N, C-alpha and C positions, 0 to 999 in steps of 0.2 A: 442536437441533443437527443439522446436515446430515450426510450420509453421508460426505463427505470428512473432516470433522472427527472422526467416529467412527473412520474407518480410521486417521487419524493417532494418535488416542488408543491404539488397539489396538497399532499398530506400535511406539510408544514403550515399551509395557509388555513388549515382547519382549526388551529388554535386561535381563539378570538383575540387574545391579547397580543398575538404576533402577526396578525393579518396585515397591519399597515407597514410592517418592516420589509426591507428587501430580502431576497432569498438568502444571501450570504449572512445577514444579520439574524435571520430566523434560525439558520443552522448553528450559529454561534450561541444563541440563547438556549437552544435545546442540546448543546454539547455534541453535535453531529459533524461529520466531515462530508464534503461533497464526494460524489462517486469516484472522481479522478484520484483524489487523495486516498480513498479507501482501497482502490486498486493498487496503488503505489505501496500502501502499507501491507497489503497482502503479499505482493511480490518480495518486499523486504523480509517478511516473516518466513516465506518459503525458502529464501536464500539462507537465512540464519539456520532454519531447520536442516537444510542440506548440509551445511557446514558442520553441524553437530552430529550428523549421521543419521538423523531420524527421517529425513525426507530424501529419497533417492530417485523418485520418478523423474526421468528426463534431465536430471541435473547434470549428468556427465556430458550431455550434448550442449548444454548452454554455457558452462564455464568449468574451469578446472582449478585446482589448487596449485599455486606456484610455490615451489620449494625455495624458500629464501630465509635466511636467518636475520633479516633486517627489519622484520615487522616490529611494531612498537609494544603490543601487549598480549595478543591472543595466539601468535604463531601462525596465523593464516593470512594469506594475501591472495586476492582473486586475480587470476590472469584473464584478461578480456578475450573472449572467443569470437568466432565468426557467427553472426546471427543471420 
């Protein structure tokens, strides 16, 4: 567990009405995500922004657009690259 996760655990314990709950239950009550899910959410937002043309930083090295007319709705299909 990294330092930021430990700080979040400690901060959620400061709410008196939530102190007896488990960490996951405290997060749920406060409407928060754990750090792993927040990082994934950030990655998904960055991928979406890249596809929309707003986020170009290092995107070309991570994945490329596949030209294919068989996508269902948005006309984009990500082709998996080498990481």
